[in-house]
C-alpha positions as a Markdown table, in Angstrom:
| # | Residue | x | y | z |
|---|---|---|---|---|
| 1 | Met | -1.3 | 1.5 | 0.9 |
| 2 | Phe | -1.9 | 0.5 | 4.7 |
| 3 | Val | -0.9 | -0.9 | 8.4 |
| 4 | Phe | -3.1 | -2.1 | 11.1 |
| 5 | Val | -2.4 | -1.0 | 14.0 |
| 6 | Cys | -3.6 | -2.2 | 17.5 |
| 7 | Ala | -6.6 | 0.0 | 18.8 |
| 8 | Arg | -5.1 | 0.3 | 22.8 |
| 9 | Cys | -1.4 | 0.2 | 22.1 |
| 10 | Asp | -0.9 | 1.6 | 18.7 |
| 11 | Ala | 1.8 | -1.2 | 17.3 |
| 12 | Glu | 1.8 | -2.4 | 13.7 |
| 13 | Leu | 0.0 | -5.5 | 13.2 |
| 14 | Thr | 0.4 | -6.0 | 9.7 |
| 15 | Val | 2.9 | -6.0 | 6.9 |
| 16 | Pro | 1.7 | -3.1 | 4.4 |
| 17 | Leu | -1.9 | -4.1 | 2.2 |
| 18 | Ser | -3.0 | -2.5 | -0.2 |
| 19 | Gln | -7.0 | -3.2 | -0.5 |
| 20 | Val | -8.9 | -5.3 | -2.4 |
| 21 | Ser | -12.8 | -7.5 | -2.6 |
| 22 | Leu | -13.3 | -9.8 | -0.9 |
| 23 | Pro | -13.0 | -13.2 | -2.8 |
| 24 | Ala | -16.4 | -14.9 | -3.7 |
| 25 | His | -14.7 | -17.8 | -1.2 |
| 26 | Ala | -13.8 | -16.7 | 1.4 |
| 27 | Arg | -16.8 | -18.2 | 3.7 |
| 28 | Gln | -17.0 | -21.4 | 1.4 |
| 29 | Lys | -16.2 | -24.6 | 3.8 |
| 30 | Tyr | -14.6 | -27.8 | 1.4 |
| 31 | Gly | -15.0 | -31.0 | 1.8 |
| 32 | Asn | -13.7 | -33.0 | 4.1 |
| 33 | Gly | -9.7 | -33.2 | 5.3 |
| 34 | Val | -9.1 | -31.1 | 2.5 |
| 35 | Gln | -6.1 | -28.8 | 2.2 |
| 36 | Leu | -6.6 | -25.6 | 0.5 |
| 37 | Pro | -4.3 | -22.8 | 0.3 |
| 38 | Val | -4.2 | -18.9 | 1.5 |
| 39 | Leu | -7.4 | -17.1 | 0.9 |
| 40 | Met | -5.5 | -13.5 | 0.2 |
| 41 | Glu | -2.7 | -12.6 | -2.0 |
| 42 | Ser | -0.2 | -11.9 | 0.7 |
| 43 | Gly | 0.4 | -7.9 | 0.7 |
| 44 | Thr | -3.6 | -7.6 | -0.2 |
| 45 | Phe | -6.3 | -7.1 | 2.3 |
| 46 | Ala | -9.8 | -7.1 | 2.3 |
| 47 | Val | -12.7 | -6.2 | 4.3 |
| 48 | Asp | -15.7 | -8.7 | 5.5 |
| 49 | Pro | -18.7 | -6.5 | 5.2 |
| 50 | Asp | -20.7 | -9.4 | 7.3 |
| 51 | Pro | -20.5 | -10.7 | 10.9 |
| 52 | Trp | -18.2 | -14.0 | 10.9 |
| 53 | Gly | -18.3 | -16.3 | 13.7 |
| 54 | Gly | -19.5 | -17.4 | 17.1 |
| 55 | Pro | -21.2 | -15.9 | 19.3 |
| 56 | Trp | -23.9 | -17.1 | 17.7 |
| 57 | Arg | -28.0 | -16.5 | 17.6 |
| 58 | Met | -30.7 | -19.4 | 16.4 |
| 59 | Trp | -33.5 | -18.1 | 14.3 |
| 60 | Asp | -36.2 | -18.5 | 16.3 |
| 61 | Glu | -34.5 | -15.4 | 18.6 |
| 62 | Ile | -33.9 | -12.6 | 16.5 |
| 63 | Asp | -37.1 | -10.5 | 15.2 |
| 64 | Pro | -37.2 | -10.1 | 11.3 |
| 65 | Gly | -37.5 | -6.3 | 11.8 |
| 66 | Glu | -33.9 | -6.7 | 13.1 |
| 67 | Ala | -32.5 | -9.0 | 10.2 |
| 68 | Glu | -33.4 | -7.9 | 7.8 |
| 69 | Ala | -31.8 | -4.5 | 9.3 |
| 70 | Arg | -28.6 | -6.9 | 9.0 |
| 71 | Gly | -29.1 | -7.6 | 5.2 |
| 72 | Ile | -30.4 | -11.3 | 5.6 |
| 73 | Tyr | -34.0 | -11.2 | 4.0 |
| 74 | Ala | -35.0 | -14.8 | 4.8 |
| 75 | Pro | -34.5 | -17.4 | 8.0 |
| 76 | Val | -31.2 | -19.2 | 8.2 |
| 77 | His | -30.0 | -21.6 | 10.5 |
| 78 | Ala | -28.3 | -18.9 | 13.1 |
| 79 | Val | -27.1 | -15.6 | 12.5 |
| 80 | Ser | -23.6 | -14.4 | 13.7 |
| 81 | Asp | -23.9 | -11.8 | 17.0 |
| 82 | Ser | -20.1 | -10.7 | 15.8 |
| 83 | Thr | -18.9 | -7.4 | 14.9 |
| 84 | Pro | -18.9 | -7.3 | 11.2 |
| 85 | Gly | -16.3 | -5.6 | 9.3 |
| 86 | Ala | -13.7 | -8.2 | 9.9 |
| 87 | Ile | -9.9 | -6.9 | 7.2 |
| 88 | Val | -9.2 | -10.2 | 6.1 |
| 89 | Ile | -5.4 | -10.8 | 5.3 |
| 90 | Ala | -2.4 | -13.7 | 4.5 |
| 91 | Pro | -2.0 | -15.0 | 7.3 |
| 92 | Gly | 2.1 | -14.3 | 7.1 |
| 93 | Asp | 1.3 | -10.7 | 6.8 |
| 94 | Ile | 0.6 | -10.8 | 10.9 |
| 95 | Arg | 2.9 | -9.2 | 12.9 |
| 96 | Gly | 3.5 | -8.2 | 16.3 |
| 97 | Thr | 0.7 | -11.2 | 17.8 |
| 98 | Arg | 0.8 | -14.2 | 19.7 |
| 99 | Leu | -1.7 | -16.9 | 19.5 |
| 100 | Ile | -4.0 | -17.8 | 22.5 |
| 101 | Pro | -3.7 | -21.0 | 23.5 |
| 102 | Glu | -7.5 | -21.5 | 25.1 |
| 103 | Lys | -9.0 | -20.2 | 22.1 |
| 104 | Arg | -7.6 | -22.8 | 20.0 |
| 105 | Gly | -11.7 | -24.4 | 18.9 |
| 106 | Gly | -13.3 | -27.4 | 18.2 |
| 107 | Ala | -11.1 | -28.4 | 15.0 |
| 108 | Cys | -9.4 | -31.7 | 14.1 |
| 109 | Cys | -6.1 | -30.2 | 11.7 |
| 110 | Gly | -6.2 | -26.9 | 12.6 |
| 111 | Leu | -7.4 | -23.5 | 14.1 |
| 112 | Asp | -11.3 | -22.7 | 12.6 |
| 113 | Gly | -11.8 | -20.4 | 15.1 |
| 114 | Ala | -15.3 | -20.6 | 17.2 |
| 115 | Asp | -13.8 | -20.1 | 20.1 |
| 116 | Gly | -13.7 | -16.1 | 18.7 |
| 117 | Pro | -10.3 | -14.1 | 18.6 |
| 118 | Asn | -7.1 | -16.9 | 18.7 |
| 119 | Met | -5.1 | -14.2 | 18.0 |
| 120 | Ala | -3.0 | -11.3 | 21.1 |
| 121 | Cys | -1.7 | -8.4 | 20.3 |
| 122 | Glu | 2.3 | -8.4 | 22.0 |
| 123 | Ala | 2.5 | -5.3 | 23.0 |
| 124 | Cys | -0.8 | -5.2 | 25.4 |
| 125 | Asp | -2.5 | -9.0 | 25.1 |
| 126 | Leu | -5.6 | -6.9 | 23.6 |
| 127 | Pro | -7.2 | -10.1 | 21.1 |
| 128 | Val | -7.1 | -8.8 | 18.4 |
| 129 | Ala | -7.3 | -11.6 | 15.0 |
| 130 | Thr | -9.1 | -14.1 | 14.1 |
| 131 | Arg | -6.7 | -17.4 | 12.3 |
| 132 | Val | -8.2 | -19.7 | 10.4 |
| 133 | Asp | -6.3 | -22.9 | 9.5 |
| 134 | Asp | -8.3 | -25.8 | 9.9 |
| 135 | Cys | -9.4 | -28.2 | 7.1 |
| 136 | Ser | -11.7 | -27.6 | 4.1 |
| 137 | Leu | -11.2 | -23.8 | 5.3 |
| 138 | Trp | -9.5 | -21.7 | 2.8 |
| 139 | Gln | -6.6 | -20.2 | 5.3 |
| 140 | Ala | -7.0 | -16.3 | 6.5 |
| 141 | Ala | -6.4 | -14.2 | 10.1 |
| 142 | Arg | -9.0 | -11.8 | 10.1 |
| 143 | Leu | -9.3 | -8.5 | 12.0 |
| 144 | Ser | -11.4 | -7.5 | 14.6 |
| 145 | Ser | -13.1 | -4.6 | 13.1 |
| 146 | Asp | -13.0 | -3.1 | 16.7 |
| 147 | Ala | -9.8 | -4.3 | 18.2 |
| 148 | Val | -7.8 | -2.7 | 15.2 |
| 149 | Arg | -7.1 | 0.6 | 13.7 |
| 150 | Arg | -5.2 | 1.2 | 9.7 |
| 151 | Val | -2.9 | 3.6 | 9.3 |
| 152 | Leu | -2.6 | 5.3 | 5.5 |
| 153 | Val | 1.4 | 4.4 | 5.0 |
| 154 | Asn | 3.2 | 7.3 | 3.3 |
| 155 | Gly | 0.3 | 9.3 | 2.3 |
| 156 | Val | -0.3 | 6.7 | -0.9 |
| 157 | His | -3.5 | 4.4 | -2.0 |
| 158 | Ala | -2.3 | 2.4 | -4.6 |
| 159 | Ala | -4.2 | 3.2 | -8.5 |
| 160 | Ser | -6.1 | 0.9 | -9.6 |
| 161 | Phe | -6.5 | -1.0 | -12.6 |
| 162 | Ser | -8.4 | -0.2 | -16.1 |
| 163 | Trp | -11.1 | -2.8 | -17.3 |
| 164 | Ala | -9.0 | -2.7 | -20.5 |
| 165 | Glu | -6.0 | -3.7 | -18.4 |
| 166 | Leu | -7.4 | -6.9 | -16.5 |
| 167 | Ala | -8.8 | -7.8 | -19.7 |
| 168 | Glu | -5.7 | -8.6 | -21.5 |
| 169 | Lys | -3.5 | -9.0 | -18.1 |
| 170 | Gly | -6.0 | -10.5 | -15.7 |
| 171 | Glu | -5.5 | -13.8 | -15.3 |
| 172 | Ser | -8.0 | -16.8 | -15.2 |
| 173 | Thr | -8.8 | -19.3 | -13.4 |
| 174 | Pro | -8.9 | -23.2 | -14.4 |
| 175 | Pro | -12.5 | -24.5 | -13.8 |
| 176 | Phe | -10.0 | -28.1 | -12.8 |
| 177 | Glu | -7.2 | -28.1 | -10.3 |
| 178 | Pro | -5.5 | -31.3 | -8.1 |
| 179 | Ile | -7.5 | -31.1 | -4.4 |
| 180 | Ala | -5.0 | -31.4 | -1.1 |
| 181 | Thr | -6.3 | -34.2 | 1.0 |
| 182 | Trp | -4.5 | -33.7 | 4.6 |
| 183 | Gly | -4.5 | -36.9 | 7.4 |
| 184 | Gly | -5.8 | -38.9 | 6.2 |
| 185 | Arg | -5.5 | -43.1 | 6.4 |
| 186 | Leu | -3.3 | -43.0 | 4.1 |
| 187 | Gly | -1.1 | -39.6 | 4.8 |
| 188 | Ser | -1.3 | -37.1 | 2.6 |
| 189 | Gly | -2.8 | -36.9 | -1.1 |
| 190 | His | -4.7 | -35.0 | -3.9 |
| 191 | Tyr | -7.5 | -36.0 | -6.4 |
| 192 | Trp | -8.3 | -34.0 | -9.5 |
| 193 | Ser | -12.3 | -32.0 | -8.9 |
| 194 | Trp | -13.8 | -28.8 | -10.2 |
| 195 | Ser | -12.1 | -25.5 | -9.3 |
| 196 | Pro | -12.9 | -25.0 | -5.5 |
| 197 | Gln | -13.2 | -21.3 | -6.0 |
| 198 | Trp | -15.4 | -22.6 | -8.8 |
| 199 | Glu | -18.0 | -23.5 | -7.2 |
| 200 | Ala | -17.9 | -20.4 | -4.7 |
| 201 | Ala | -18.5 | -18.7 | -7.9 |
| 202 | Ala | -20.9 | -20.6 | -9.7 |
| 203 | Gly | -23.3 | -20.4 | -6.2 |
| 204 | Gln | -23.1 | -16.7 | -5.8 |
| 205 | Ala | -23.8 | -16.2 | -9.0 |
| 206 | Leu | -26.1 | -18.5 | -9.1 |
| 207 | Ala | -28.3 | -17.2 | -6.6 |
| 208 | His | -27.9 | -13.3 | -8.1 |
| 209 | Leu | -29.4 | -15.9 | -11.4 |
| 210 | Leu | -32.4 | -16.6 | -10.2 |
| 211 | Val | -33.4 | -12.7 | -9.1 |
| 212 | Ala | -32.7 | -12.2 | -12.8 |
| 213 | Ser | -35.1 | -15.1 | -14.1 |
| 214 | Glu | -38.2 | -13.3 | -11.9 |
| 215 | Gly | -39.1 | -16.9 | -11.8 |
| 216 | Gln | -39.0 | -17.9 | -16.0 |
| 217 | Pro | -37.1 | -19.9 | -17.4 |
| 218 | Val | -33.2 | -18.9 | -18.3 |
| 219 | Lys | -31.2 | -19.7 | -21.3 |
| 220 | Val | -26.8 | -19.3 | -20.8 |
| 221 | Pro | -24.7 | -19.4 | -23.1 |
| 222 | Asn | -23.4 | -23.5 | -24.4 |
| 223 | Gly | -20.1 | -24.6 | -23.0 |
| 224 | Leu | -18.3 | -24.4 | -20.3 |
| 225 | Thr | -20.8 | -21.8 | -18.9 |
| 226 | Ala | -23.9 | -24.5 | -19.7 |
| 227 | Asp | -21.6 | -26.8 | -17.6 |
| 228 | Val | -21.5 | -25.1 | -14.8 |
| 229 | Phe | -25.7 | -23.2 | -14.3 |
| 230 | Gln | -27.8 | -25.1 | -17.0 |
| 231 | Arg | -28.4 | -28.1 | -14.9 |
| 232 | Ala | -28.7 | -26.1 | -11.6 |
| 233 | Leu | -31.2 | -23.5 | -13.5 |
| 234 | Asp | -33.2 | -25.9 | -14.7 |
| 235 | Ala | -33.5 | -28.1 | -12.1 |
| 236 | Leu | -35.0 | -24.5 | -9.7 |
| 237 | Leu | -37.1 | -22.5 | -12.7 |
| 238 | Pro | -40.2 | -23.5 | -13.9 |
| 239 | Ala | -40.0 | -26.7 | -17.0 |
| 240 | Gly | -41.0 | -24.7 | -20.6 |
| 241 | Pro | -39.5 | -22.6 | -23.4 |
| 242 | Pro | -36.4 | -20.7 | -22.1 |
| 243 | Thr | -38.1 | -16.8 | -22.2 |
| 244 | Arg | -35.1 | -15.0 | -20.4 |
| 245 | Arg | -31.3 | -14.5 | -21.9 |
| 246 | Ala | -28.4 | -14.7 | -20.9 |
| 247 | Val | -25.4 | -14.2 | -22.5 |
| 248 | Leu | -21.5 | -13.2 | -21.1 |
| 249 | Ala | -20.2 | -10.0 | -21.3 |
| 250 | Gly | -17.7 | -7.0 | -20.2 |
| 251 | Pro | -14.4 | -5.9 | -21.7 |
| 252 | Gly | -13.0 | -6.2 | -25.0 |
| 253 | Glu | -15.8 | -8.3 | -25.2 |
| 254 | Pro | -19.0 | -7.7 | -28.5 |
| 255 | Ser | -21.6 | -5.2 | -27.0 |
| 256 | Pro | -24.2 | -7.7 | -26.3 |
| 257 | Gly | -27.9 | -7.4 | -28.7 |
| 258 | Ala | -31.2 | -6.6 | -28.4 |
| 259 | Gly | -33.5 | -9.4 | -26.8 |
| 260 | Val | -30.6 | -9.9 | -23.1 |
| 261 | Asp | -32.2 | -10.4 | -20.1 |
| 262 | Ile | -29.4 | -11.1 | -18.1 |
| 263 | Leu | -25.4 | -10.4 | -18.5 |
| 264 | Leu | -22.5 | -12.4 | -16.7 |
| 265 | Val | -19.9 | -9.5 | -16.0 |
| 266 | Pro | -16.3 | -9.8 | -14.3 |
| 267 | Val | -16.0 | -8.0 | -10.8 |
| 268 | His | -13.3 | -5.9 | -10.7 |
| 269 | Pro | -10.7 | -7.5 | -7.9 |
| 270 | Gln | -9.4 | -5.0 | -6.5 |
| 271 | Thr | -12.5 | -2.4 | -6.0 |
| 272 | Gly | -15.4 | -4.7 | -6.2 |
| 273 | Gln | -17.1 | -2.8 | -8.9 |
| 274 | Thr | -19.2 | -5.2 | -11.7 |
| 275 | Trp | -19.0 | -4.3 | -14.8 |
| 276 | Ala | -22.0 | -1.8 | -16.6 |
| 277 | Pro | -22.3 | -2.0 | -19.8 |
| 278 | Ala | -23.2 | 1.6 | -21.8 |
| 279 | Gly | -26.4 | 1.8 | -24.6 |
| 280 | Pro | -29.3 | -1.1 | -24.0 |
| 281 | Ala | -27.9 | -3.9 | -22.7 |
| 282 | Ala | -27.6 | -1.5 | -19.4 |
| 283 | Ser | -31.2 | -2.5 | -18.6 |
| 284 | Ala | -30.1 | -5.6 | -18.1 |
| 285 | Tyr | -29.5 | -7.4 | -14.7 |
| 286 | Pro | -25.3 | -8.0 | -14.2 |
| 287 | Val | -24.7 | -11.6 | -12.7 |
| 288 | Pro | -21.3 | -10.4 | -10.7 |
| 289 | Leu | -18.3 | -13.4 | -11.5 |
| 290 | Pro | -15.1 | -13.3 | -10.1 |
| 291 | Leu | -12.9 | -12.2 | -12.7 |
| 292 | Gly | -10.4 | -15.1 | -13.2 |
| 293 | Val | -13.5 | -16.9 | -14.1 |
| 294 | Trp | -15.1 | -14.9 | -16.6 |
| 295 | Leu | -12.3 | -14.9 | -18.1 |
| 296 | Trp | -12.1 | -18.2 | -18.2 |
| 297 | Leu | -15.5 | -18.5 | -19.7 |
| 298 | Val | -15.0 | -15.8 | -22.7 |
| 299 | Ser | -11.8 | -17.6 | -23.1 |
| 300 | Pro | -11.8 | -20.8 | -22.0 |
| 301 | Gln | -7.8 | -22.8 | -22.8 |
| 302 | Pro | -8.5 | -26.9 | -24.4 |
| 303 | Tyr | -6.1 | -28.1 | -21.1 |
| 304 | Val | -3.3 | -26.5 | -19.6 |
| 305 | Pro | 0.6 | -28.4 | -20.5 |
| 306 | Val | 2.5 | -29.9 | -17.9 |
| 307 | Pro | 5.7 | -29.9 | -17.6 |
| 308 | Ala | 7.3 | -32.6 | -19.7 |
| 309 | Ser | 9.7 | -35.5 | -18.4 |
| 310 | Gly | 10.9 | -38.4 | -20.0 |
| 311 | Gly | 13.6 | -37.7 | -22.3 |
| 312 | Val | 12.4 | -34.8 | -23.1 |
| 313 | Pro | 13.7 | -31.8 | -23.2 |
| 314 | Arg | 13.1 | -29.8 | -20.1 |
| 315 | Asp | 12.2 | -26.3 | -21.7 |
| 316 | Val | 9.7 | -27.7 | -23.7 |
| 317 | Leu | 6.0 | -28.6 | -22.1 |
| 318 | Arg | 4.3 | -32.1 | -22.6 |
| 319 | Asp | 0.7 | -32.0 | -24.4 |
| 320 | Tyr | -0.5 | -34.9 | -23.4 |
| 321 | Pro | -1.8 | -36.6 | -22.0 |
| 322 | Leu | -4.9 | -34.1 | -21.1 |
| 323 | Pro | -5.2 | -33.2 | -17.5 |
| 324 | Pro | -7.9 | -35.6 | -15.7 |
| 325 | Arg | -11.1 | -34.4 | -15.3 |
| 326 | Pro | -13.7 | -34.9 | -13.0 |
| 327 | Asn | -15.7 | -38.1 | -12.9 |
| 328 | Tyr | -18.7 | -35.8 | -11.6 |
| 329 | Leu | -21.1 | -33.1 | -12.9 |
| 330 | Phe | -19.7 | -29.6 | -11.4 |
| 331 | Arg | -22.0 | -28.3 | -8.4 |
| 332 | Ala | -22.3 | -24.8 | -7.3 |
| 333 | Asp | -20.6 | -24.2 | -4.0 |
| 334 | Arg | -24.1 | -24.7 | -1.9 |
| 335 | Gly | -23.6 | -22.5 | 1.3 |
| 336 | Thr | -22.0 | -19.5 | -0.8 |
| 337 | Phe | -25.1 | -20.2 | -3.0 |
| 338 | Gln | -27.8 | -19.6 | 0.9 |
| 339 | His | -25.2 | -16.8 | 1.8 |
| 340 | Thr | -25.6 | -15.0 | -1.2 |
| 341 | Leu | -29.3 | -15.8 | -1.5 |
| 342 | Val | -31.0 | -14.9 | 1.9 |
| 343 | Arg | -29.2 | -11.1 | 1.5 |
| 344 | Leu | -31.1 | -10.4 | -1.8 |
| 345 | Pro | -34.4 | -9.0 | -1.0 |
| 346 | Asp | -36.5 | -10.4 | -3.4 |
| 347 | Val | -35.5 | -13.9 | -1.5 |
| 348 | Arg | -39.6 | -12.5 | -0.1 |
| 349 | Ser | -41.2 | -13.7 | -2.9 |
| 350 | Pro | -42.9 | -17.3 | -2.2 |
| 351 | Trp | -41.7 | -18.9 | -5.5 |
| 352 | Met | -38.1 | -18.1 | -4.4 |
| 353 | Arg | -38.6 | -19.1 | -0.7 |
| 354 | Thr | -40.1 | -22.1 | -1.7 |
| 355 | Ile | -36.5 | -22.8 | -3.5 |
| 356 | Leu | -34.7 | -21.8 | 0.1 |
| 357 | Glu | -37.0 | -24.3 | 1.8 |
| 358 | Asn | -36.3 | -27.6 | -0.6 |
| 359 | Leu | -32.9 | -26.3 | -0.5 |
| 360 | Thr | -32.4 | -27.1 | 3.7 |
| 361 | Gln | -34.6 | -29.8 | 3.4 |
| 362 | Asp | -31.7 | -31.7 | 0.9 |
| 363 | Arg | -34.3 | -32.0 | -1.8 |
| 364 | Ser | -31.4 | -30.0 | -4.0 |
| 365 | Ala | -28.5 | -31.8 | -3.3 |
| 366 | Asp | -27.8 | -33.3 | -6.9 |
| 367 | Ile | -26.9 | -29.7 | -8.3 |
| 368 | Phe | -24.9 | -28.4 | -4.9 |
């Protein structure tokens, strides 16, 4: 485990933390006036390899060679010019800091980090972190990589779970959930929706599926997997008989058979490594999915029982009526899709650049 200290005065700024993989929804902006929960589990941290927040540079101000050196292979509206490698933690895990009032940004319901670091070390006043808790943003504190350093606690690293342990004990992420609203005309409330985490995970995976398609039609498994991906794949790829087949694969699942081109596989939540098969399937393209989403896809649950009431014993879960489903078709998160796609070198191919141009011109609005 690690604690993070101020780079100037060595004051401790966090509780002891274990490193995990950065969630796929870390950069997601969801809905309008939505109250999203905390991004990181308490006691954990993740490193964001890409710059985040201002200052910004417009695309026409950046040389293509410089953009590719930053890992960006296609045009974007603007590029963050901040320092990469921020340490992302739960806001409740930060210590020894104070808010900088003049750095509140342009947010309406909280802090959005638009003005740069908005938290300073109490001991020496060095700006060390950015608190984010505005509506439609996941709540987090981002420690600036050039303002803090990590210190190993007790000289011990936390052991990572094996794939077998994750397959047996990992928690799956339900595809539907109630979304809390914040500050509306009628006050706070909620509505039933597809999970924001699923939408972000699908945006990330869809970018990889396009690369894996090589410009040919792709067929994914029927059921929920098709609900999540097939409509977007059919809209973005050429029509015709499927020539590339994708299947779910991972720990505890049967080995993929012959003729499989693409594998939908889990990402280790601690190490960030993508599960890799042995044997002939090792040559298939691995499309990463967060473990919780992958677990639900391979073992879907028809519904989630809720606490019973109205004369039923307290320890009984009511299994009727079934929870409501969203009243719209699944849509992948546009921002996560674009952020992922422009960072894959294959996006330089002409047919993929056309997809990006259509996305910019809102021709793909019905699938995002």
